[in-house]
C-alpha positions, 0 to 999 in steps of 0.5 A: 140732962140725960134727955138732952144728950139723947136728943143731941145724939138723935139730931147728929144721926139725922145730920149724918143721914142727910149729908149722905142724901145730899151727896147722892142728890148732887151726884145725880144733878151732876149727871143730869147737868152733864147730860143736858150740856152734852145734849145742848152742845151736840144738838147745836153742833148737829144743827150747825152742821146741817145748816152748812150741809144745806148751804152746800146742797143749795149751791150744788143744785143751783150749779147743776140746774144751770146745765139743764138744756132741754134741747140737748141730749139728756144723757149729756145733760146728766153728765154735765149737771152731775159734774157741776154739782160734785165740784161745788159740793167738794169745794164749799165749806161743809161739803169737803167731807173727805174720808180716808180708808183702805181697800184691798190693802191700798189706801184711798181718799174720797169725798162724800158723794151727794145724790142727784136726781133728775125730773120734771115739774108740771102744772096740773090745770085740774088741781091748780098745783105743780107736780114733781116727778123724779127718777130719770125715766122717759116721762121725766125728760127733758128735765126741768128740775133737779134734786140734790140730797146731801148725806153724812151717813154710813155707806157700806160698800161704795168706796173703791174696791167695795170699801165702806165710807163713814161720813157720819158726824162725830159727837162731843159728849153723846158718846158718854151715853152711847151715841158716837155719831149723828147722821144728817140728810138734807135735800135741795130742789132747783128748777127754772121758774115757769113763765106766763108770757103775753105776746103783745104784737104790732099789726099796724099797716106800717109793718108792710113798709119795708116791702113797699117802694117807699123804702127804696132809699133805705133798702135799695131798689133791687132788694125791694123789687126782689121782695115784691116779686116774691110776694107776687109769686105767693099771691098768684100761686095756683090755688091762690085767690089772685092766681088768674090775675097772674096768668094775664098780668106779668110782674114787670110793670109797663104802660098799657098799649091799645091794639087797633085792627089788624093790618089789611091792604091800605088799612094799617095796624095801629097801637096807642100807648098811654104814658100818662094822663096827658101823654100818648105814644102812637105807632102805625104800620103806615105813616101817620096823617093826623091825630084827634084827641078828646079831653075829659072836659069834652074839648077836642084838639086835632094834630093835623098834617103830620109829617112824623113818619109811622110813630110819634109821642103826643104831649097834650094840654089836658087829661085825655079821654080818647083819641082817633088816629088817621093813617093809611085809609082807615076811618071811623066815620065820626068826622072828617079826618077821624081815623081809628078810635081808641078809648082810655076807659076802665073797660078798655084798659082792662081789655088791653091788659087781657083782664076782661074776663077776670074778676077782681078777686078780693073783698075791697077794691076793683079794677077801676080803683087799681087803675086809678092808683096806677094813674098818678099815685105818688106812692109809685114815684119813689127814689128816682124810680117812676112806676106811674101808669105802669100796670103789672105785679109790682104796682099791684103789690105796692097797692095791696100793701100800702092801700089795701092791707087789711084782711077784709080788703086783701084776704090772701096777704097773710101768705105774702112775705111782706116785711118786717111783719114776716120777719116778726112772724117768723121770730114769734114762731121760732120763740113759740116752737122753742117753748113747745120743744123744751117742754118748759111749762111756759104758758103763752097768750097773744094780744094784737093791736089794733082791732077794728075799733082801733083798740086791741084784741086778745087773740089767745089767752094764756095756755100751752096751746102753742099750735093755735098761737102759731096758726093765728100768727101765721094767718095775720097780716099787717093792718089785719084789723086796722092800720093804726098803732095803739100800743097802750091798748095792746098792753092793757089787754095783755095785762088784764089776761095776766091778772085774770089767768096767770098761774101761782108762782109763775114768772109774769112776762110781757113781750111788746113788739112795735115798728112805729110810734104810738098814734092812737089811745083808748084813754084820755091820755096821749098815745105815748102816755097811755103806753107809759101808764100801762107800764106802771100798771104792769109793774104793780101787777109784777109783770116784767116787760121785754120790748122789741122795736123794729126799724128806723121809725120806732120810738126807741125812747118810749120802748126803753122807758117801758122796759126800764119801768118794769125791770125788763130789757129793750131790744132794738133792730135798727132800720136801714137793713136787709130783710135777712138782717132783720130776720137774723137780729129778731131771732137772736133777740127772741132767743135771748128772751127765751133764755131769760128763765130765773132759777128757783129753789123749791121744796117738795111742798112747792104748792103750799 
């Protein structure tokens, strides 16, 4: 019995000891639970607040980046971008961190500022990586990237009058363990996405059309002739290949006149003007007696016993080879009644025009082929104006542009202000010069259609060698390699270059330009279908195509469809306009394309 009581007393003592231990353990667990709860609540609050602040800096940096203008004064850009970022930061949830205090006895209220840095993003071709630099120094200008840092921190001495700003995040439970506040800092970087741009340019022969007589009904006679006279001056400038022609042949065209021997006593001075293959105008210082004509078929006809005075127009029944004019006492000795002889051969025409000692200067063509062109080609009879049989700069320019446009035919035509090719070249130059001046980190390539095989040619791969592209564009002429229009081939060459050499993370853009209708294909498909097929291939390669159609002859439906397939945009410069209007609209459209630069949020590890 005594042993049992002793055992019970021992167990009771142990129970009392265990009860005290449980209380200690429970207290310890409560502290741990409270600490864990404080950790979870406060950490969640910090994460939530940080996400809110990140949204604010993202919005602020995008708003600021919209003010980037690499053509404007960069000081003004900094001011505008800073104001835009601050406005967004102060009006977005998470950014309206208003701090109140007192400075020199006066109350103040301010919004927690954000830090804004301006810099540049550049692609290092050696490393294949983008490099970011900030600081606002001359090396970072013009700016193409902005960094905004949002901070909820303690900032001593930055309030008005040198007061402190405390924008730290107040915590709920952490103060119990000695942590009253948390500091948060987030960064957002925005830039215009660099672009890899392929220019796909139509250099078919029709790019001269608006400087030829065929466009009189569309643009008016005077506008065409004025432009052709400008071209004539450019082609015959001192030092130009055709300079010597300009010294002998005037721009204003006229019929060729053959001068006879000088008047002497009973011998008259006679002039014969060839007005068509079957028409001549004869005049003499004495009365005309008779005229004998010989046709190209060898037959002859004599206009005898004339009573027409000193001049007369003869309309003949067949094409003329030569004539003899009897007036006064002249005679050729070739037959009874045969007066002075006038031949209508190429050499005679060349001599009459003062070109006997002038060599035809270009690689293709000759005086004979030019004379044949003038003698009846319908291209010289347009819009009620007939320039057939009239020799001069006007008819020669029309011949060069319409019949001899290629570089291996008329080498100097790249110097001429033919339209619309010159307006196109000027617009391309404006576009490339803009990209170069703003240092926007864009790469540009150049694909021309057609080449000598009626396909296309990559003149320049993607690079920032803008001067080389400008040099090439300047020295190309309509029909440079071939006169046909193989749009699909030009697109294919541009697409292949893009796939092979586009930079990572660069926006891919193709600018397709034409004034006509696709009339050649390098595939089994029709010319138009070949171009549409290429549009789908471009879409698969993530290439956005901007199309530009020029003039009334362009297939605007095809250009619109190509742009739509790739999510691009179609720009149309309609026909029936002056050269100045063409140029203005093309430049306006290229300005719009140049400004098509998507903003992009990036981070410091943009390459990863």
